[in-house]
ZAKEDO-876186 format. One line per field, with one value per residue (C-alpha): x, y, z; chain. Coordinates in pm, whole numbers, always signed. Layout:
! ZAKEDO-876186
x: (X, ...)
y: (Y, ...)
z: (Z, ...)
kette: (A, ...)
This chain:
! ZAKEDO-876186
x: (-2882, -3114, -3412, -3747, -3959, -4244, -4429, -4572, -4584, -4785, -4593, -4629, -4524, -4491, -4118, -3926, -3602, -3345, -3047, -2722, -2912, -2951, -3217, -3152, -3380, -3398, -3341, -3527, -3456, -3596, -3638, -3714, -3941, -3971, -3983, -4341, -4296, -4169, -4454, -4681, -4510, -4572, -4927, -5001, -4829, -5031, -5357, -5286, -5083, -4810, -4554, -4320, -3999, -3681, -3397, -3086, -3095, -2776, -2801, -2830, -3150, -3454, -3683, -3541, -3631, -3634, -3275, -3157, -3244, -3073, -3267, -3173, -3346, -3554, -3932, -4013, -4324, -4406, -4417, -4467, -4540, -4552, -4610, -4379, -4432, -4258, -4500, -4270, -4302, -4103, -4134, -3994, -3959, -3874, -3683, -3839, -3673, -3443, -3617, -3530, -3715, -3802, -3972, -3989, -4265, -4326, -4652, -4686, -4656, -4496, -4272, -4394, -4192, -4276, -4084, -3949, -3841, -3474, -3401, -3094, -2829, -2869, -2612, -2404, -2056, -1741, -1621, -1951, -1924, -1553, -1669, -1952, -1691, -1450, -1726, -1808, -1436, -1412, -1719, -1556, -1249, -1426, -1604, -1252, -1073, -1348, -1460, -1722, -1873, -2229, -2315, -2596, -2368, -2317, -2676, -2814, -2580, -2527, -2705, -2765, -2708, -2827, -2536, -2742, -2921, -2582, -2424, -2734, -2763, -2383, -2408, -2703, -2494, -2141, -2032, -1998, -2060, -2392, -2234, -2055, -2384, -2534, -2273, -2355, -2711, -2667, -2418, -2569, -2309, -2360, -1979, -1913, -2161, -1971, -1626, -1716, -1871, -1552, -1346, -1561, -1540, -1159, -1148, -1361, -1143, -825, -998, -1099, -739, -584, -836, -750, -370, -437, -656, -377, -113, -313, -391, -30, +71, -191, -78, +282, +209, -20, +265, +515, +289, +224, +600, +664, +391, +552, +892, +757, +575, +904, +1111, +844, +859, +1235, +1216, +1412, +1130, +1232, +1161, +928, +1203, +1436, +1175, +1248, +1628, +1585, +1644, +1852)
y: (-5289, -5552, -5728, -5678, -5970, -6016, -6229, -6171, -6422, -6454, -6271, -6573, -6914, -7278, -7316, -7639, -7679, -7864, -8056, -8063, -7935, -7601, -7552, -7269, -7053, -7157, -7515, -7845, -8035, -8377, -8397, -8681, -8574, -8773, -8546, -8475, -8090, -8114, -8325, -8079, -7805, -7994, -8062, -7695, -7585, -7849, -7742, -7384, -7250, -7511, -7245, -7273, -7139, -7359, -7277, -7449, -7588, -7499, -7781, -8148, -8135, -8331, -8066, -7729, -7390, -7058, -6993, -7305, -7181, -6953, -6630, -6649, -6924, -6990, -6955, -7264, -7442, -7814, -7958, -8333, -8532, -8890, -9092, -9359, -9679, -9571, -9283, -9020, -8797, -8742, -8410, -8237, -7866, -7583, -7286, -6948, -6679, -6586, -6468, -6347, -6475, -6155, -6357, -6736, -6876, -7214, -7382, -7727, -7916, -7676, -7372, -7062, -6758, -6410, -6382, -6067, -6172, -6059, -5933, -6057, -5863, -5932, -5682, -5843, -5699, -5815, -5981, -6183, -6294, -6394, -6614, -6770, -6867, -7008, -7203, -7373, -7453, -7577, -7818, -7952, -8033, -8196, -8433, -8494, -8605, -8827, -9070, -9224, -8882, -8844, -8620, -8493, -8194, -8091, -8142, -7937, -7648, -7650, -7348, -7177, -6806, -6660, -6633, -6642, -6963, -7120, -7038, -7188, -7506, -7568, -7505, -7773, -8024, -7986, -8172, -7868, -7850, -7707, -7410, -7322, -7350, -7125, -6858, -6869, -6818, -6529, -6349, -6044, -5981, -6203, -6198, -6337, -6622, -6695, -6678, -6931, -7163, -7135, -7224, -7535, -7662, -7613, -7808, -8082, -8111, -8150, -8423, -8603, -8571, -8710, -8989, -9080, -9094, -9306, -9549, -9575, -9643, -9919, -10066, -10070, -10228, -10497, -10541, -10598, -10827, -11032, -11053, -11156, -11422, -11565, -11582, -11762, -12011, -12065, -12108, -12370, -12558, -12579, -12688, -12945, -13070, -13102, -13278, -12977, -12849, -12762, -13026, -12895, -12900, -12691, -12400, -12258, -12236, -12116, -11738, -11763)
z: (+7372, +7493, +7356, +7525, +7597, +7358, +7603, +7933, +8212, +8544, +8830, +9047, +8930, +9064, +9140, +9081, +9257, +9048, +9184, +8995, +8683, +8512, +8237, +8001, +7797, +7429, +7496, +7572, +7880, +7998, +8382, +8608, +8892, +9227, +9527, +9654, +9648, +9299, +9174, +9325, +9140, +8830, +8883, +8958, +8636, +8447, +8609, +8481, +8179, +8201, +8313, +8609, +8731, +8730, +8960, +9105, +9469, +9636, +9924, +9943, +10147, +10020, +10138, +10018, +10181, +9998, +10126, +9959, +9591, +9345, +9268, +8898, +8712, +8393, +8320, +8138, +7988, +8014, +7672, +7755, +8062, +8144, +8474, +8563, +8778, +9088, +9128, +8982, +8664, +8347, +8188, +7884, +7964, +7716, +7864, +7761, +7937, +8233, +8543, +8888, +9187, +9386, +9649, +9711, +9951, +10071, +10151, +10313, +9986, +9739, +9645, +9456, +9315, +9232, +8914, +8720, +8357, +8272, +7939, +7735, +7551, +7187, +7029, +6735, +6742, +6552, +6868, +6920, +6553, +6614, +6914, +6703, +6436, +6707, +6868, +6533, +6481, +6820, +6763, +6445, +6641, +6919, +6673, +6495, +6801, +6930, +6653, +6871, +6973, +6883, +6591, +6795, +6877, +6512, +6434, +6712, +6673, +6288, +6130, +6464, +6379, +6711, +6952, +7257, +7150, +7039, +7392, +7575, +7359, +7395, +7765, +7802, +7599, +7763, +8073, +8318, +8678, +8781, +8934, +8608, +8412, +8659, +8601, +8238, +8296, +8542, +8312, +8174, +7901, +7588, +7552, +7900, +7824, +7495, +7649, +7928, +7676, +7462, +7763, +7850, +7502, +7491, +7811, +7683, +7366, +7584, +7785, +7479, +7338, +7657, +7680, +7323, +7398, +7716, +7519, +7243, +7499, +7654, +7311, +7205, +7557, +7500, +7152, +7257, +7532, +7300, +7047, +7313, +7455, +7094, +7018, +7363, +7269, +6929, +7063, +7333, +7060, +6848, +7150, +7240, +6880, +6896, +7241, +7388, +7615, +7972, +8239, +8517, +8766, +8556, +8503, +8827, +8759, +8391, +8473, +8780)
kette: (A, A, A, A, A, A, A, A, A, A, A, A, A, A, A, A, A, A, A, A, A, A, A, A, A, A, A, A, A, A, A, A, A, A, A, A, A, A, A, A, A, A, A, A, A, A, A, A, A, A, A, A, A, A, A, A, A, A, A, A, A, A, A, A, A, A, A, A, A, A, A, A, A, A, A, A, A, A, A, A, A, A, A, A, A, A, A, A, A, A, A, A, A, A, A, A, A, A, A, A, A, A, A, A, A, A, A, A, A, A, A, A, A, A, A, A, A, A, A, A, A, A, A, A, A, A, A, A, A, A, A, A, A, A, A, A, A, A, A, A, A, A, A, A, A, A, A, A, A, A, A, A, A, A, A, A, A, A, A, A, A, A, A, A, A, A, A, A, A, A, A, A, A, A, A, A, A, A, A, A, A, A, A, A, A, A, A, A, A, A, A, A, A, A, A, A, A, A, A, A, A, A, A, A, A, A, A, A, A, A, A, A, A, A, A, A, A, A, A, A, A, A, A, A, A, A, A, A, A, A, A, A, A, A, A, A, A, A, A, A, A, A, A, A, A, A, A, A, A, A, A, A, A, A, A, A)
């Protein structure tokens, strides 16, 4: 069972190539735009209905060609835009729906895509509900093992009853490689998305726990060293007071 999109989109949209970033539907994402073809895509979108197609760039080139771009991306709308002194643009985009680029074309200054919207599975099963509960438990655990972790995570996901939105919001917040995020975006089965997100959250918790152990061990070593230094200084002060301090020439022989 899949939901049908209630909104229609133009078949052709300006295309914005993303480096090491994946924007998900049902989420907000700030983007810093600096490349000329990216600025042109933003300007084209702003001059029309503010819609554009966001997709992951798979190469390091500054000037991507159609073959450097993933076919599956996100149809998004520009919610805010601000120019910055270096000539770039900062935008806040809202992901609306997955889409597939049936054709990507390039002009001298910009990229465009013929986009087909992709529906999402929305069937609530017992297994989906079980993963929803598991994700909430993992979020609580992540916050408990990292005292300094921002409460933003809890605030953003608390009360989210839509499993698809929960999967996408968590995916946007977790520290994952862009390729792994792209796999979540491309997965057609809701359960596959939830499974991957749960695995990433488990991995984040393991890293947080290991980081805590390392920091505790380092703190303990520092405390021990400081205590030993303090005791040595106290002993030296007592010896000096009693006139028993070592002479300089004796120091080198003290531990022979």
